[in-house]
C-alpha positions in Angstrom: 112.3 100.3 91.1 109.2 99.0 92.9 106.6 96.5 92.0 103.1 95.4 92.8 101.9 91.8 92.4 98.2 91.2 91.9 97.1 87.7 92.7 93.9 86.0 91.8 91.4 85.7 94.7 87.9 85.6 93.4 88.7 86.8 89.8 91.6 86.2 87.5 94.3 88.8 87.6 93.7 91.9 85.6 95.3 92.3 82.1 98.6 94.0 81.5 96.8 96.9 79.8 94.5 97.4 82.8 97.3 97.3 85.3 99.4 99.8 83.4 96.5 102.2 82.9 95.7 102.1 86.6 99.3 102.8 87.4 99.4 105.9 85.0 96.2 107.2 86.5 97.7 106.7 90.0 100.7 108.9 89.3 103.2 106.1 88.6 105.3 105.2 85.6 104.6 101.6 84.7 107.4 99.3 83.5 107.4 95.6 82.7 104.4 93.4 83.4 104.8 89.7 83.7 102.7 86.7 84.8 99.5 84.8 84.0 95.9 85.0 85.0 96.8 83.5 88.4 99.1 86.4 89.3 100.7 89.4 87.4 103.6 91.5 88.5 104.0 95.1 87.4 107.2 97.1 88.0 106.9 100.8 88.3 108.7 104.0 89.3 107.3 107.0 91.1 105.4 107.7 94.3 102.2 105.7 94.1 99.6 105.6 96.9 98.7 101.9 97.2 95.1 102.5 98.0 94.6 104.9 95.1 96.1 102.3 92.7 94.0 99.5 94.1 90.8 101.6 93.8 91.8 102.6 90.2 92.4 99.0 89.2 89.1 97.9 90.7 87.4 100.6 88.7 89.2 99.9 85.4 89.1 96.1 85.6 85.6 96.1 86.9 86.5 94.1 90.0 85.6 94.2 93.6 87.7 94.7 96.8 87.9 90.9 97.2 88.7 90.1 93.6 92.5 90.2 94.1 95.2 90.1 96.6 97.9 92.9 96.4 101.6 92.5 97.3 103.6 95.6 97.3 107.5 95.8 97.4 110.3 98.2 96.8 113.2 96.6 95.0 116.6 98.2 95.8 119.2 98.2 93.1 122.3 96.2 93.9 
């Protein structure tokens, strides 16, 4: 399971619906989304190109390249 954390920079973090829609359109399978307007974390499975996801999210949530900070990670099962 992997996750992406989207943190507020110039705009509040996108909604759970926006983040999941962008993930589906980027070829990933979204899981649980947690967080607040300051930062939201979405778990996902699948091979997702980070740039494609970021661009899709900017398009869907009507943001800009500087709206949010993205933190990507692969969580390994214990």
